[in-house]
Residue, then its C-alpha position, 0 to 999 in steps of 0.5 A: m826171592k820169588i813171590e806169588i804174583r796175580d798177573d805172573r810175568p816172565p823174568v827179565s832177560p839180561d839184555v833187557l835188564a841192561a838196557a833198563e839200567t842204562r836208561l836209569a843211569e841217564i836219570g841218575t839212579r841204579i837198580p840195587p842187586s836185590y831188585k835185579a835178582f827179583l826182576a830176574e825171577q819175575d818182572g814185577g806184577k800184583p802180589v797175592r801177599n801184599a799187606f805190610s806195616f810201618r811206622q810213620h810219625d810215631r803212628d803204626q800204619d798198614d798199607l797194601v802193595r798194589l803193584f811191583f814195578g817191572i821193566a816191561e812197559s805197562p799201563n800200570g807203570d814200569l820201573v824206568s818211567e816211575a823212577d823218571v817221574a819220581r826223581d824230583r820227589l825222591p833223594a837220588d838213588v832211592l828207587p821206587i819199586a812198588t806203589d799202593s792204591f793212593g800213589n804212595l811208593v815203596v822204595l829201595d834205598g840204593r844211596e852210597g851203594r847200599d841195597g836197602p833198607v826198604l822205605f815208604w814214601d807218602h806223597e802227602f809228606q813230600s818236601d821240596p827239595p826231597s828230604e830224608d824226613d819224607l821216607f819211613w822205614v819198612a824193612p832192613d832189606l828187600e828179602t825181609f820186606l817180601t817175606g814179611l808181606s801178608e795176605d790182605t784180610e779185609p773183608v770184601a763188601p758184598k755186591p748190592r742187590r739189583g733189580l727184582g732180586r733185591l725185592f725177593g732177597r736174591s742176588 
């Protein structure tokens, strides 16, 4: 299940993965087998193919994965700290595996020993206590989600011209 990552990271060692699983068990969640396999290939990161679609309240939505959470501590977030922060906002055993640019989460449903589906959690629709209504179906499993990611095709806005180049039509 290896995908192309912009900031390629080494795979997680079995010892480091076991330590992370212990910390996650302390906060009441676990890493489903498919995400363990993903981490054994690469420790999260920013995917090249990052676009995905889903349905939210009878509307088709498009979003981008900004980052898959890995085990290594990162200023962008890591799996254990994100699971700890999200534990009061998500149902138990729903593990945040990725984030978009707006603080929404892509999660993997591990409830009742499952290994999927992949769901989307929108922070604007969170309820207290966490509810199934806060989660939106994206894919039946992690492999389907990863293989279904596509490259973002939004055009990049040109940089504004500055200084004398602006006057003479040069960058």
